[in-house]
N, CA, C and O atoms as a CHARMM CRD file, in Angstrom:
* protein
*
  300
    1    1 UNK  N    -27.63200 -71.31000  70.87000 PROA 1      0.00000
    2    1 UNK  CA   -28.62200 -71.78800  71.61900 PROA 1      0.00000
    3    1 UNK  C    -29.64300 -72.54700  70.26500 PROA 1      0.00000
    4    1 UNK  O    -29.69700 -71.92600  69.20300 PROA 1      0.00000
    5    2 UNK  N    -30.08200 -73.31600  70.34100 PROA 2      0.00000
    6    2 UNK  CA   -31.21800 -74.06500  68.97100 PROA 2      0.00000
    7    2 UNK  C    -32.35200 -73.21500  69.04500 PROA 2      0.00000
    8    2 UNK  O    -32.80700 -72.83700  70.12400 PROA 2      0.00000
    9    3 UNK  N    -32.87600 -72.86800  67.83500 PROA 3      0.00000
   10    3 UNK  CA   -34.36000 -72.75100  67.59900 PROA 3      0.00000
   11    3 UNK  C    -35.01100 -73.19300  68.13700 PROA 3      0.00000
   12    3 UNK  O    -36.06300 -72.55900  68.05300 PROA 3      0.00000
   13    4 UNK  N    -35.17900 -74.64100  69.22000 PROA 4      0.00000
   14    4 UNK  CA   -36.52000 -75.31200  69.95700 PROA 4      0.00000
   15    4 UNK  C    -36.03600 -74.48800  71.13700 PROA 4      0.00000
   16    4 UNK  O    -37.00200 -73.92700  71.65500 PROA 4      0.00000
   17    5 UNK  N    -35.39000 -74.33200  71.48300 PROA 5      0.00000
   18    5 UNK  CA   -34.92300 -73.83500  72.92900 PROA 5      0.00000
   19    5 UNK  C    -34.94000 -72.52100  73.45900 PROA 5      0.00000
   20    5 UNK  O    -35.15300 -72.09200  74.59300 PROA 5      0.00000
   21    6 UNK  N    -34.56300 -71.77000  71.96100 PROA 6      0.00000
   22    6 UNK  CA   -34.84200 -70.07200  71.96900 PROA 6      0.00000
   23    6 UNK  C    -37.13700 -70.25100  72.10500 PROA 6      0.00000
   24    6 UNK  O    -37.81800 -69.62200  72.91500 PROA 6      0.00000
   25    7 UNK  N    -37.62900 -71.15300  71.16200 PROA 7      0.00000
   26    7 UNK  CA   -38.78900 -70.58200  71.08800 PROA 7      0.00000
   27    7 UNK  C    -39.34400 -71.30800  72.46100 PROA 7      0.00000
   28    7 UNK  O    -40.57300 -71.25700  72.49300 PROA 7      0.00000
   29    8 UNK  N    -38.69100 -72.05800  73.75300 PROA 8      0.00000
   30    8 UNK  CA   -39.33900 -72.76600  74.48300 PROA 8      0.00000
   31    8 UNK  C    -39.16200 -71.12500  75.36700 PROA 8      0.00000
   32    8 UNK  O    -40.23100 -70.64800  75.74600 PROA 8      0.00000
   33    9 UNK  N    -38.30700 -70.57900  75.57400 PROA 9      0.00000
   34    9 UNK  CA   -38.67600 -69.47400  76.43600 PROA 9      0.00000
   35    9 UNK  C    -39.33200 -68.50300  76.38200 PROA 9      0.00000
   36    9 UNK  O    -39.19400 -67.49200  77.07100 PROA 9      0.00000
   37   10 UNK  N    -40.45400 -68.78900  75.20400 PROA 10     0.00000
   38   10 UNK  CA   -42.20900 -68.07500  75.37000 PROA 10     0.00000
   39   10 UNK  C    -43.26900 -68.58300  75.36500 PROA 10     0.00000
   40   10 UNK  O    -43.47300 -69.63100  74.75400 PROA 10     0.00000
   41   11 UNK  N    -44.10000 -68.01400  75.98200 PROA 11     0.00000
   42   11 UNK  CA   -45.78600 -68.67100  76.01800 PROA 11     0.00000
   43   11 UNK  C    -46.40000 -68.75900  74.50700 PROA 11     0.00000
   44   11 UNK  O    -46.39600 -67.84600  73.68100 PROA 11     0.00000
   45   12 UNK  N    -46.84700 -69.87600  74.36600 PROA 12     0.00000
   46   12 UNK  CA   -47.78600 -69.57100  72.93900 PROA 12     0.00000
   47   12 UNK  C    -49.24600 -70.03500  73.01200 PROA 12     0.00000
   48   12 UNK  O    -49.44200 -71.02600  73.71600 PROA 12     0.00000
   49   13 UNK  N    -50.29100 -69.48900  72.40600 PROA 13     0.00000
   50   13 UNK  CA   -51.64400 -69.73900  72.18800 PROA 13     0.00000
   51   13 UNK  C    -51.62500 -69.69500  70.57200 PROA 13     0.00000
   52   13 UNK  O    -50.84400 -69.24800  69.73200 PROA 13     0.00000
   53   14 UNK  N    -52.60200 -70.23200  70.54800 PROA 14     0.00000
   54   14 UNK  CA   -53.47600 -69.91100  68.76800 PROA 14     0.00000
   55   14 UNK  C    -53.79900 -68.38900  68.48600 PROA 14     0.00000
   56   14 UNK  O    -53.71700 -67.64600  69.46400 PROA 14     0.00000
   57   15 UNK  N    -54.05000 -67.99800  67.63600 PROA 15     0.00000
   58   15 UNK  CA   -53.79700 -66.70200  67.52800 PROA 15     0.00000
   59   15 UNK  C    -53.13200 -66.05000  65.82500 PROA 15     0.00000
   60   15 UNK  O    -52.52400 -66.83900  65.10200 PROA 15     0.00000
   61   16 UNK  N    -53.30300 -64.92400  65.48400 PROA 16     0.00000
   62   16 UNK  CA   -52.69900 -64.78500  63.77500 PROA 16     0.00000
   63   16 UNK  C    -51.21700 -63.79000  64.19600 PROA 16     0.00000
   64   16 UNK  O    -51.08700 -63.22600  65.28200 PROA 16     0.00000
   65   17 UNK  N    -50.37400 -63.75400  63.26900 PROA 17     0.00000
   66   17 UNK  CA   -49.18900 -63.33100  63.57100 PROA 17     0.00000
   67   17 UNK  C    -49.00900 -61.91800  62.83200 PROA 17     0.00000
   68   17 UNK  O    -49.19600 -61.83200  61.61800 PROA 17     0.00000
   69   18 UNK  N    -48.68100 -60.94100  63.52400 PROA 18     0.00000
   70   18 UNK  CA   -48.77200 -59.50700  63.01300 PROA 18     0.00000
   71   18 UNK  C    -47.89900 -59.21900  61.88800 PROA 18     0.00000
   72   18 UNK  O    -48.22200 -58.21300  61.25700 PROA 18     0.00000
   73   19 UNK  N    -46.89000 -59.83900  61.48300 PROA 19     0.00000
   74   19 UNK  CA   -45.82200 -60.22500  60.75000 PROA 19     0.00000
   75   19 UNK  C    -46.09400 -60.46500  59.15900 PROA 19     0.00000
   76   19 UNK  O    -46.14100 -59.82700  58.10700 PROA 19     0.00000
   77   20 UNK  N    -46.23600 -61.71300  59.62900 PROA 20     0.00000
   78   20 UNK  CA   -46.59400 -62.84300  58.60900 PROA 20     0.00000
   79   20 UNK  C    -48.20900 -63.05500  57.66500 PROA 20     0.00000
   80   20 UNK  O    -48.66100 -63.26900  56.54000 PROA 20     0.00000
   81   21 UNK  N    -48.52700 -62.85100  58.83700 PROA 21     0.00000
   82   21 UNK  CA   -50.10100 -62.93900  58.64900 PROA 21     0.00000
   83   21 UNK  C    -50.79300 -64.10700  58.62400 PROA 21     0.00000
   84   21 UNK  O    -51.92700 -64.36100  58.22100 PROA 21     0.00000
   85   22 UNK  N    -49.93900 -64.78900  59.11800 PROA 22     0.00000
   86   22 UNK  CA   -50.48700 -66.45500  59.38200 PROA 22     0.00000
   87   22 UNK  C    -51.57300 -66.54100  60.41400 PROA 22     0.00000
   88   22 UNK  O    -51.32400 -66.10400  61.53700 PROA 22     0.00000
   89   23 UNK  N    -52.61900 -67.00000  60.18400 PROA 23     0.00000
   90   23 UNK  CA   -53.76000 -67.39000  61.43100 PROA 23     0.00000
   91   23 UNK  C    -53.86900 -68.34400  61.49000 PROA 23     0.00000
   92   23 UNK  O    -53.65300 -69.15000  60.58500 PROA 23     0.00000
   93   24 UNK  N    -54.33300 -68.62900  62.85200 PROA 24     0.00000
   94   24 UNK  CA   -54.99800 -70.13700  63.61500 PROA 24     0.00000
   95   24 UNK  C    -53.49500 -70.59100  63.21100 PROA 24     0.00000
   96   24 UNK  O    -53.42300 -71.29000  62.20100 PROA 24     0.00000
   97   25 UNK  N    -52.02500 -70.20900  64.02300 PROA 25     0.00000
   98   25 UNK  CA   -51.05300 -70.83100  64.43200 PROA 25     0.00000
   99   25 UNK  C    -50.64900 -70.24800  65.67000 PROA 25     0.00000
  100   25 UNK  O    -50.96500 -69.11300  66.02600 PROA 25     0.00000
  101   26 UNK  N    -50.00700 -70.97400  66.26000 PROA 26     0.00000
  102   26 UNK  CA   -49.22100 -70.73800  67.32800 PROA 26     0.00000
  103   26 UNK  C    -48.40100 -69.56900  67.79500 PROA 26     0.00000
  104   26 UNK  O    -47.19200 -69.76600  67.91800 PROA 26     0.00000
  105   27 UNK  N    -48.80500 -68.57500  68.02800 PROA 27     0.00000
  106   27 UNK  CA   -48.00700 -67.32000  68.77800 PROA 27     0.00000
  107   27 UNK  C    -47.50300 -66.96200  70.00500 PROA 27     0.00000
  108   27 UNK  O    -47.63400 -67.58800  71.05700 PROA 27     0.00000
  109   28 UNK  N    -46.85300 -65.80300  69.80300 PROA 28     0.00000
  110   28 UNK  CA   -46.21500 -65.52700  71.31200 PROA 28     0.00000
  111   28 UNK  C    -46.61700 -64.07900  71.21800 PROA 28     0.00000
  112   28 UNK  O    -46.48600 -63.43900  70.17500 PROA 28     0.00000
  113   29 UNK  N    -47.16400 -63.52200  72.45300 PROA 29     0.00000
  114   29 UNK  CA   -47.81100 -62.07500  72.55400 PROA 29     0.00000
  115   29 UNK  C    -46.54100 -61.64200  72.55700 PROA 29     0.00000
  116   29 UNK  O    -45.67900 -62.37000  73.04800 PROA 29     0.00000
  117   30 UNK  N    -46.20200 -60.38800  72.01400 PROA 30     0.00000
  118   30 UNK  CA   -44.98000 -59.52400  71.57800 PROA 30     0.00000
  119   30 UNK  C    -45.42700 -58.12000  72.43800 PROA 30     0.00000
  120   30 UNK  O    -44.78300 -57.64300  73.37200 PROA 30     0.00000
  121   31 UNK  N    -46.32100 -57.74300  72.04400 PROA 31     0.00000
  122   31 UNK  CA   -46.31200 -56.24100  72.61700 PROA 31     0.00000
  123   31 UNK  C    -47.95800 -55.84200  72.33400 PROA 31     0.00000
  124   31 UNK  O    -48.75300 -56.60300  71.78300 PROA 31     0.00000
  125   32 UNK  N    -48.25300 -54.58300  72.79800 PROA 32     0.00000
  126   32 UNK  CA   -49.28400 -53.94300  71.71900 PROA 32     0.00000
  127   32 UNK  C    -49.37300 -52.42800  71.39300 PROA 32     0.00000
  128   32 UNK  O    -48.60400 -51.62500  71.92100 PROA 32     0.00000
  129   33 UNK  N    -50.38500 -52.03900  70.45900 PROA 33     0.00000
  130   33 UNK  CA   -50.18200 -50.47000  69.92600 PROA 33     0.00000
  131   33 UNK  C    -51.53700 -49.78200  70.36300 PROA 33     0.00000
  132   33 UNK  O    -52.56900 -50.42100  70.56300 PROA 33     0.00000
  133   34 UNK  N    -51.46300 -48.88500  70.44700 PROA 34     0.00000
  134   34 UNK  CA   -52.59000 -47.75900  70.24500 PROA 34     0.00000
  135   34 UNK  C    -52.42200 -46.94000  69.37800 PROA 34     0.00000
  136   34 UNK  O    -51.36700 -46.38400  69.07600 PROA 34     0.00000
  137   35 UNK  N    -53.66700 -46.78600  68.82600 PROA 35     0.00000
  138   35 UNK  CA   -53.77500 -45.97400  67.42100 PROA 35     0.00000
  139   35 UNK  C    -53.94500 -44.45500  68.56000 PROA 35     0.00000
  140   35 UNK  O    -54.07200 -44.42000  69.78400 PROA 35     0.00000
  141   36 UNK  N    -53.88400 -43.40000  67.60600 PROA 36     0.00000
  142   36 UNK  CA   -54.77900 -42.09400  67.86200 PROA 36     0.00000
  143   36 UNK  C    -55.83200 -42.23900  68.35000 PROA 36     0.00000
  144   36 UNK  O    -56.19500 -41.82800  69.45100 PROA 36     0.00000
  145   37 UNK  N    -56.65800 -43.07100  67.28500 PROA 37     0.00000
  146   37 UNK  CA   -58.01600 -42.73600  68.20800 PROA 37     0.00000
  147   37 UNK  C    -58.24800 -43.64400  68.82500 PROA 37     0.00000
  148   37 UNK  O    -59.33900 -44.14400  68.55000 PROA 37     0.00000
  149   38 UNK  N    -57.35200 -44.42500  70.05800 PROA 38     0.00000
  150   38 UNK  CA   -57.52300 -45.04500  71.01200 PROA 38     0.00000
  151   38 UNK  C    -57.97400 -46.47600  70.63800 PROA 38     0.00000
  152   38 UNK  O    -58.62100 -47.09500  71.48300 PROA 38     0.00000
  153   39 UNK  N    -57.66100 -47.12700  69.31500 PROA 39     0.00000
  154   39 UNK  CA   -58.14200 -48.59700  69.09900 PROA 39     0.00000
  155   39 UNK  C    -56.90500 -48.95800  70.11300 PROA 39     0.00000
  156   39 UNK  O    -56.07100 -48.13100  70.48200 PROA 39     0.00000
  157   40 UNK  N    -56.93000 -50.26400  70.47700 PROA 40     0.00000
  158   40 UNK  CA   -55.96200 -51.22300  71.07700 PROA 40     0.00000
  159   40 UNK  C    -55.64000 -52.59100  70.24700 PROA 40     0.00000
  160   40 UNK  O    -56.49800 -53.46600  70.12700 PROA 40     0.00000
  161   41 UNK  N    -54.01600 -52.73200  69.54900 PROA 41     0.00000
  162   41 UNK  CA   -54.16800 -53.82200  68.53500 PROA 41     0.00000
  163   41 UNK  C    -52.92100 -54.83900  69.43300 PROA 41     0.00000
  164   41 UNK  O    -51.86100 -54.30000  69.75200 PROA 41     0.00000
  165   42 UNK  N    -53.05800 -55.61400  69.61500 PROA 42     0.00000
  166   42 UNK  CA   -52.14800 -56.96000  70.40100 PROA 42     0.00000
  167   42 UNK  C    -51.66700 -57.65700  69.29500 PROA 42     0.00000
  168   42 UNK  O    -52.30600 -58.27200  68.44100 PROA 42     0.00000
  169   43 UNK  N    -50.15500 -57.44700  69.43800 PROA 43     0.00000
  170   43 UNK  CA   -48.82500 -57.84600  68.62000 PROA 43     0.00000
  171   43 UNK  C    -48.19700 -58.98000  68.87700 PROA 43     0.00000
  172   43 UNK  O    -47.33500 -59.06200  69.75200 PROA 43     0.00000
  173   44 UNK  N    -48.67700 -60.25100  67.92200 PROA 44     0.00000
  174   44 UNK  CA   -48.43200 -61.48300  68.54800 PROA 44     0.00000
  175   44 UNK  C    -47.76500 -62.09900  66.85000 PROA 44     0.00000
  176   44 UNK  O    -48.14700 -61.95900  65.68800 PROA 44     0.00000
  177   45 UNK  N    -46.43800 -62.91400  67.61400 PROA 45     0.00000
  178   45 UNK  CA   -45.77500 -63.35600  66.14000 PROA 45     0.00000
  179   45 UNK  C    -45.28400 -65.16800  66.27400 PROA 45     0.00000
  180   45 UNK  O    -44.86300 -65.70200  67.29900 PROA 45     0.00000
  181   46 UNK  N    -45.46600 -65.74600  65.10900 PROA 46     0.00000
  182   46 UNK  CA   -45.63500 -67.05300  65.25600 PROA 46     0.00000
  183   46 UNK  C    -44.14400 -67.21100  65.27900 PROA 46     0.00000
  184   46 UNK  O    -43.29400 -66.32700  65.17100 PROA 46     0.00000
  185   47 UNK  N    -43.96400 -68.67600  65.46200 PROA 47     0.00000
  186   47 UNK  CA   -42.83900 -69.13900  65.94100 PROA 47     0.00000
  187   47 UNK  C    -41.42400 -68.80600  64.76500 PROA 47     0.00000
  188   47 UNK  O    -40.38700 -68.29000  65.18200 PROA 47     0.00000
  189   48 UNK  N    -41.56700 -69.10300  63.64600 PROA 48     0.00000
  190   48 UNK  CA   -40.58300 -68.74400  62.40600 PROA 48     0.00000
  191   48 UNK  C    -40.33700 -67.21100  62.63000 PROA 48     0.00000
  192   48 UNK  O    -39.17900 -66.97800  62.97600 PROA 48     0.00000
  193   49 UNK  N    -41.35600 -65.82300  62.48700 PROA 49     0.00000
  194   49 UNK  CA   -40.93000 -65.12600  62.75000 PROA 49     0.00000
  195   49 UNK  C    -40.57900 -64.78100  64.06500 PROA 49     0.00000
  196   49 UNK  O    -39.83200 -63.80400  64.12000 PROA 49     0.00000
  197   50 UNK  N    -40.92700 -65.34400  65.27200 PROA 50     0.00000
  198   50 UNK  CA   -39.82300 -64.95100  66.47300 PROA 50     0.00000
  199   50 UNK  C    -38.44700 -65.18800  66.11200 PROA 50     0.00000
  200   50 UNK  O    -37.54000 -64.35700  66.17200 PROA 50     0.00000
  201   51 UNK  N    -38.34300 -66.68100  65.63900 PROA 51     0.00000
  202   51 UNK  CA   -36.75100 -66.97000  65.14100 PROA 51     0.00000
  203   51 UNK  C    -36.21900 -65.31200  64.21800 PROA 51     0.00000
  204   51 UNK  O    -35.24400 -64.66100  64.59100 PROA 51     0.00000
  205   52 UNK  N    -36.69200 -65.09500  63.57700 PROA 52     0.00000
  206   52 UNK  CA   -36.35900 -64.41500  62.77200 PROA 52     0.00000
  207   52 UNK  C    -36.00100 -62.99800  63.82600 PROA 52     0.00000
  208   52 UNK  O    -34.87400 -62.50900  63.90100 PROA 52     0.00000
  209   53 UNK  N    -36.98600 -62.57900  64.45100 PROA 53     0.00000
  210   53 UNK  CA   -36.50500 -61.37900  65.26900 PROA 53     0.00000
  211   53 UNK  C    -35.82700 -61.28700  65.99700 PROA 53     0.00000
  212   53 UNK  O    -35.30400 -60.22900  66.34800 PROA 53     0.00000
  213   54 UNK  N    -35.54700 -62.81600  66.63400 PROA 54     0.00000
  214   54 UNK  CA   -34.38300 -62.88300  67.51500 PROA 54     0.00000
  215   54 UNK  C    -32.75400 -63.03500  66.85500 PROA 54     0.00000
  216   54 UNK  O    -31.72100 -62.79700  67.48000 PROA 54     0.00000
  217   55 UNK  N    -32.84900 -63.46200  65.53900 PROA 55     0.00000
  218   55 UNK  CA   -31.67000 -63.22500  64.80200 PROA 55     0.00000
  219   55 UNK  C    -31.03600 -62.06600  64.63300 PROA 55     0.00000
  220   55 UNK  O    -29.82900 -61.86900  64.77400 PROA 55     0.00000
  221   56 UNK  N    -32.32700 -60.86500  64.15600 PROA 56     0.00000
  222   56 UNK  CA   -32.07100 -59.53500  64.34400 PROA 56     0.00000
  223   56 UNK  C    -31.46400 -59.09600  65.38800 PROA 56     0.00000
  224   56 UNK  O    -30.48200 -58.35300  65.38600 PROA 56     0.00000
  225   57 UNK  N    -31.99900 -59.51700  66.27900 PROA 57     0.00000
  226   57 UNK  CA   -31.41200 -59.01200  67.85500 PROA 57     0.00000
  227   57 UNK  C    -29.65500 -59.25900  68.07700 PROA 57     0.00000
  228   57 UNK  O    -28.74300 -58.51400  68.43600 PROA 57     0.00000
  229   58 UNK  N    -29.72100 -60.50100  67.71800 PROA 58     0.00000
  230   58 UNK  CA   -28.67200 -61.00100  68.00900 PROA 58     0.00000
  231   58 UNK  C    -27.37400 -60.80900  67.12600 PROA 58     0.00000
  232   58 UNK  O    -26.27600 -60.97900  67.65600 PROA 58     0.00000
  233   59 UNK  N    -27.49400 -60.38200  65.49300 PROA 59     0.00000
  234   59 UNK  CA   -26.84400 -59.76800  64.94300 PROA 59     0.00000
  235   59 UNK  C    -26.58200 -58.25200  65.13000 PROA 59     0.00000
  236   59 UNK  O    -25.53500 -57.77600  64.69100 PROA 59     0.00000
  237   60 UNK  N    -27.45000 -57.51300  65.73600 PROA 60     0.00000
  238   60 UNK  CA   -27.40300 -55.70600  66.30900 PROA 60     0.00000
  239   60 UNK  C    -26.62500 -56.10500  67.73400 PROA 60     0.00000
  240   60 UNK  O    -25.68600 -55.40900  68.12100 PROA 60     0.00000
  241   61 UNK  N    -26.97300 -57.00800  68.31900 PROA 61     0.00000
  242   61 UNK  CA   -25.84200 -56.82300  69.53200 PROA 61     0.00000
  243   61 UNK  C    -24.65300 -57.25600  69.36300 PROA 61     0.00000
  244   61 UNK  O    -23.87000 -57.26700  70.31400 PROA 61     0.00000
  245   62 UNK  N    -24.20100 -57.80100  67.82100 PROA 62     0.00000
  246   62 UNK  CA   -22.67200 -58.96800  67.82600 PROA 62     0.00000
  247   62 UNK  C    -22.34000 -56.95300  67.25200 PROA 62     0.00000
  248   62 UNK  O    -21.36300 -56.34800  67.69500 PROA 62     0.00000
  249   63 UNK  N    -23.19300 -56.39000  66.42700 PROA 63     0.00000
  250   63 UNK  CA   -22.44200 -55.46400  65.80000 PROA 63     0.00000
  251   63 UNK  C    -22.23900 -54.20800  66.97700 PROA 63     0.00000
  252   63 UNK  O    -21.55200 -53.23300  66.67000 PROA 63     0.00000
  253   64 UNK  N    -22.88800 -54.29900  68.35500 PROA 64     0.00000
  254   64 UNK  CA   -22.78300 -53.08900  69.00100 PROA 64     0.00000
  255   64 UNK  C    -21.94500 -53.57800  70.13600 PROA 64     0.00000
  256   64 UNK  O    -21.85100 -52.89800  71.15700 PROA 64     0.00000
  257   65 UNK  N    -21.39000 -54.61600  70.02200 PROA 65     0.00000
  258   65 UNK  CA   -20.68600 -55.31300  71.10300 PROA 65     0.00000
  259   65 UNK  C    -21.21400 -55.27800  72.44200 PROA 65     0.00000
  260   65 UNK  O    -20.64600 -54.93100  73.47700 PROA 65     0.00000
  261   66 UNK  N    -22.60900 -55.77000  72.22600 PROA 66     0.00000
  262   66 UNK  CA   -23.75900 -56.08500  73.58900 PROA 66     0.00000
  263   66 UNK  C    -23.66700 -57.44100  73.65000 PROA 66     0.00000
  264   66 UNK  O    -23.10300 -58.12500  72.79600 PROA 66     0.00000
  265   67 UNK  N    -24.48600 -58.07500  75.15300 PROA 67     0.00000
  266   67 UNK  CA   -24.52700 -59.18700  75.34700 PROA 67     0.00000
  267   67 UNK  C    -26.00300 -59.46400  74.18000 PROA 67     0.00000
  268   67 UNK  O    -26.61600 -58.59400  73.56000 PROA 67     0.00000
  269   68 UNK  N    -26.21700 -60.77700  74.18400 PROA 68     0.00000
  270   68 UNK  CA   -27.45900 -61.08800  73.49500 PROA 68     0.00000
  271   68 UNK  C    -27.82700 -62.11600  74.45100 PROA 68     0.00000
  272   68 UNK  O    -27.06300 -62.97000  74.90300 PROA 68     0.00000
  273   69 UNK  N    -29.15700 -61.95600  74.74500 PROA 69     0.00000
  274   69 UNK  CA   -29.94500 -63.21300  75.57800 PROA 69     0.00000
  275   69 UNK  C    -31.15300 -63.43700  74.99000 PROA 69     0.00000
  276   69 UNK  O    -31.87700 -62.55600  75.45500 PROA 69     0.00000
  277   70 UNK  N    -31.76900 -64.07900  74.26600 PROA 70     0.00000
  278   70 UNK  CA   -32.59900 -64.79000  73.50800 PROA 70     0.00000
  279   70 UNK  C    -33.97500 -64.74200  74.63900 PROA 70     0.00000
  280   70 UNK  O    -33.88500 -64.73200  75.86700 PROA 70     0.00000
  281   71 UNK  N    -34.91400 -64.72300  74.02900 PROA 71     0.00000
  282   71 UNK  CA   -36.47500 -64.88800  75.08600 PROA 71     0.00000
  283   71 UNK  C    -36.79600 -63.62100  75.36300 PROA 71     0.00000
  284   71 UNK  O    -38.01700 -63.62000  75.52000 PROA 71     0.00000
  285   72 UNK  N    -36.28300 -62.30700  75.54200 PROA 72     0.00000
  286   72 UNK  CA   -37.36800 -61.17300  75.42000 PROA 72     0.00000
  287   72 UNK  C    -37.66000 -60.11000  74.53500 PROA 72     0.00000
  288   72 UNK  O    -37.52300 -58.89700  74.69700 PROA 72     0.00000
  289   73 UNK  N    -38.03000 -60.67800  73.68900 PROA 73     0.00000
  290   73 UNK  CA   -39.02300 -59.78900  72.67500 PROA 73     0.00000
  291   73 UNK  C    -40.18400 -59.21000  73.28100 PROA 73     0.00000
  292   73 UNK  O    -40.86700 -59.95100  73.98900 PROA 73     0.00000
  293   74 UNK  N    -40.53100 -58.00700  73.12700 PROA 74     0.00000
  294   74 UNK  CA   -41.85000 -57.34300  73.65100 PROA 74     0.00000
  295   74 UNK  C    -41.86700 -57.24500  75.26200 PROA 74     0.00000
  296   74 UNK  O    -42.85500 -57.33000  75.99100 PROA 74     0.00000
  297   75 UNK  N    -39.99300 -56.96700  75.77300 PROA 75     0.00000
  298   75 UNK  CA   -40.07700 -56.79700  76.87600 PROA 75     0.00000
  299   75 UNK  C    -39.64400 -55.21000  77.37300 PROA 75     0.00000
  300   75 UNK  O    -39.69600 -54.90000  78.56300 PROA 75     0.00000
């Protein structure tokens, strides 16, 4: 699957990438975390970081003999 096809699996909006810190770029929502004090932080990643995370998932699946299907980060 091409990088463009993988990125097309996610919805995008302007925001800040939690992984690389780039601001005002297109990001996709991955998850949210809540601190022990009850503060909630949304985690979103830019396209470059999404592709790196997807590559890690693909490599992990390969090592474990599992099927890899892109598009489910944050699920």
